[in-house]
N, C-alpha and C positions, 0 to 999 in steps of 0.2 A: 503493500499500499504505500500511495505518495512517493513512487518511484517511476521512470521511465525506464524500459526494459526493450533493447533493440534486437531484434534477431536479424543477423546477416549471413547471407550466404549466396550460392551460383543459384542459379535455375534449372532442373529441381533440386530444393535440398529440403522440401519439406515446411517452409516458413509460413506458408498460407494456411497448411494443413494443422500446423502447430496453433496458429490463431482461432481456426474454427474449433479446436478441441477444448481451450481454455475457455472460449466463448460458450459453449455448448456446456460444459460443466458447471460455470458460475451461474448461467440460467438456470439451470436445473435446479441450482441451489437455492434459488430467490435471490440473485445479486443482479441487480440493473446492470445492462451490457449497451452501450453505443457502439456500434461498427461501422468506421469509414471505410469505405472502398473507393480506391482511385481508378483501378483498373477492371471494375466490374468481376471483381474475384470472387463476391460473397455467395455462398451456395446455400440454401434452405435445404436441400438434399442431404448435404454433408453433415449441418446440425442433426437432422432426423436420424442419419445412420450414427453418428457418435452418440445421441442422446441414447440409445439403446443399450449402451455399454455401462450406464449409471443409474437405471431403472431399479436395479436391487440396492440401491444407496439409500440410507434412510433420510425420509423428508425429500426425496427426488421427486422433483414435479412433475406432470403430464407433459406430453410434446407440445400440445396447444398453450398450456401456461408457460414453458420454457420459450417458445417464439416469441410471445408478447413480452417476455423481458429482454428481448434482443431489438434494440432501434436501429435499423440499417440505414446509412445516408450515402448514396452514390456521390462522390466528388470528383470529377473527371477533370479539374484543373487545380492549379495551386491556389489561386484566388478563392474558388468556392471552397478548397478545404479550409484557409483562413477563416472565411465566413463562417462557415460552419462550427468550428471551433469558438468563436467568438459568441454565436447563438448560443450554444451548449453550457459555455461561462456564464452568460447571462440568466440563462433559464436555470441553471443550478444556484446562482446566487440570489433569485428571487426565490425560489422554492425554499432556501435557507431564510432567507428573513420571514417568512411567514412559518416556519419551525416545520414544515412539511418533510417526512420521509420519503415521498411517493417519488420525487425527483431525484433521490440521492441517487449517486454513480458508483459503481463497486469497479466497474472494468470499462478504458475505453480502448477499441482496438483501432489503428491506423494502418492499412494494408494499400498500397505503400507510400510514404510521403516522397521517395526518391521518385518514384514514376512520374509525379507532377512537378517537382522541384525541378528535376533535370531538364525538363523542356524550357522552364523559363531562364536557367541560367545560360543556355546555349545563343538566348538572343541579348536582349536589353540586360547585361550583366549586374549593373546597379541595382535595376529592379529585381530582378532574379533574386541578388544576393539579399536584399531587403526582405522579401517575401519568406526567403528561407530561414533568415534569421527571428522573423515574426512568428513562423509555423513553431520554430524551435521552443521559442519563449512560453507559447503558448500551450504545448505539451507539457513543459516542466511545471508552467502554473497550474493547470487543472490538476495534474498528480499532487501537488505540493498543498494547494489550497484546498481540496475536496478529498484529501487523504484516499486518492483513487491508484487502482493500477492502469499503467499506461502500456500497451502493447503494439510494438512498431515494427515494422520489417525495412528491411534495406537489401540492395544487391551488393555485390564486391566487384572492384575495378582492381587493376594491376596483374591479372593473370595469373597464374601459378607460382611465379616466382616470387611476387610481393603483394599478396591480396590484401585489400584494406578495404574498408567501408567508403562505398560511392557518397558523392556529395562534397568531399574534401575536408581540410584541417578545419576549418570553422564549424562544420557539424560533427567530427568524432568528438568532442567533450561535453555533446549535450546530453545523450542517454545517461541515465546513473549506471545503469548494467548492460552489458553487450555480451553476446551468446551467438558465436558462431555455430552455424548448422552445415553438416555434408550429409550428400547421400552416398551410402556406401554401395548401393545396387540399384538398378532401375528394373521396375518391374515391366514386362513385356508391352509393349505399346504405350508404356509410360501408366499404365492402368493401375490404380488401387482397387484391389477386390477382394471377395473373400477367400480367393487362391493364390491373392499374390499381394506382398506387404513391400513398404519400402523401409528400408534399414537405413537409419541415420545415426551420425554421430554429432551431440552436443558438447563444444567447447568453450569454457570461460574464459571471455577474450578481456572483461573488464568489470569490477565490482568494487564498492564502498568496502565492504567488509571480508571479501575472500580474496585469496592470491591468484591471479590468473592461471589458465593451463590445466584444471579439472575439465576434465572430460567422462561422457557416458554415453552409452548407446543406447538406441529404442529403436522401435519399430512404428509403422504408421500403418494400420489396418484399416478396412473399410468401417470398421467399429470404433476406430480413434486410434489414440498411444498407447502402447504397451511396452513395459520392459523387455 
């Protein structure tokens, strides 16, 4: 809570799948989720598939209730993403002044800021840089002000020799925690199903409380993540 966690990795490495899994489990537990999608990556079908794995958990909500706990916003441009973040902040502050818990935010997912920010950095550089800085500040502000978990994704640049998060040096300090995701196998035709799973490795790159370098392997299946 209160931190921005960034998942970085090449495509495919499971970033969007992890976002869906976290969103599904939070929503099924009654935690409000706001999901910003910049590349039309949100899938209600994947939420439904992953919901099946938590139906045995105590207090798990029905699929219908789970879906109601996820607010999805499609934001295909950096400006729309920034406006959406500002609108969310305004709404949360207004609900807080009323003392209402209805508008409380448990998890915010942004998949992926880099998709829309890279587009504006290539044109008017000063305007694009300003948008990037404003988006980064809003992500941190929402996390810290409302004690919410913020999960974002980012791509890698630099090739195999010197992989690093996209968006440059100014972006790198922004997330509190950064995790590198790598795909260790690719299912046939890239499809995850009951018969085919994606094996991944998660490696801690940055954390305020843990030394970087710790890693663990996990699988992404049709029903979600498992060890």
